[in-house]
C-alpha positions, 0 to 999 in steps of 0.5 A, a space after each residue: 500500500 502506498 502511503 502519503 507523505 504525512 502518514 510516513 512522517 507520522 509513522 516515524 514517531 511510533 516504535 512498532 515494537 513498543 507496547 505503550 501505556 494508554 496515556 503515552 499511546 493516546 498522546 502519540 495519536 494526537 501527535 500523529 494526526 495530521 489531517 486538516 479535519 478533526 480526526 476520530 480517535 479509534 480503538 481496535 481490540 483483538 480478542 482471544 475468542 472465536 466469533 463463529 461460536 454463539 457462546 463466545 460472542 462479545 457484544 454490548 453498549 457503553 456510554 462514553 463519559 465524554 461522548 464521541 464528539 460526533 452528532 448522532 442522528 437517531 431513528 426510532 421505530 414506534 407508534 402511538 404514545 411511544 412515537 410521541 415520547 421519541 419525538 419529545 425525547 429528541 429523536 431525529 426521525 420517528 415512524 413505522 411502516 413509512 420509514 421502512 418504505 423510505 429505506 427500502 425504496 429510496 436507499 435512505 440512510 440519513 441516520 446513525 443509530 436505530 431504536 425500536 420498541 419491541 412491538 415494532 421488531 416484526 416491521 423492522 425485521 423486513 429491513 434485516 438484510 439492509 440494516 444488518 450488514 451496516 450494523 444498524 439493526 436494533 438489538 436488545 443487548 445494545 439497548 436499542 430494542 426497548 420500551 424506554 425510548 426516551 432513555 435510549 435516545 438520551 444515552 445515545 446522544 450523550 455518547 453511547 456506543 455499541 461494541 461487537 466482534 467482527 469476523 476476525 474477532 476484532 472490535 472497532 470503536 470510536 473513543 473521541 476526537 483528536 481535539 479532545 484533551 488527553 484526560 477525556 480520551 483516557 476516560 473514554 478509552 478506560 470506560 470502553 476497555 472495562 466494558 469489554 473486559 466485563 463482557 468476557 464470555 465464560 467459554 473464552 479460554 487463554 489470553 482474552 486481550 490479544 492486542 489493543 491498538 489506537 489510532 486516528 482516522 488517517 494516522 498510524 496504529 499505536 500498540 497499547 500494553 494489554 495489561 495496562 488498559 484500565 490503568 
């Protein structure tokens, strides 16, 4: 892969053989972010589990104390009083079959998170093949299938993120923006790692945290010492 001049310069600041303490790693992320926009800071965690087995899935949601720095657009599938509750709670889009038709017919995706009341999951299920691959399907484990839509919206707007394994047993999550100060990034990183450690499946054997890497959107990966992620 051909790398740009800025990336090559940034990569020189990082020792690929070193496992950095979280604070050092996040400081390097800020130093190596050279893009003209406010890059997202990302965490990539490889786990010692096998995502092909149902009893080794790692999935959940956590509210980052300082948010992600991103304005999140929330779509809620609800009817009647719950639709009114969603509108009053600050949802960006609220509807039912009409939104299903819009997504199917117009390939419309002007939203970041989907919340649904349990009674609407039969309707939302029609979108499984569309929302599923994009990671947008509501899920009880992530708190996005709920009767308490107002709380779900408030949590999401406050910085709630979902974490889940991909096919290569890696979790990818945003933990803030490069413009955040180190203390805020550190708090968010620690909160995410504590949630992932707590979610360790009983069936997982051997080393759970295989590797932890942080980076900015356009910057090089920086390895974090897995033994110090909650320090």
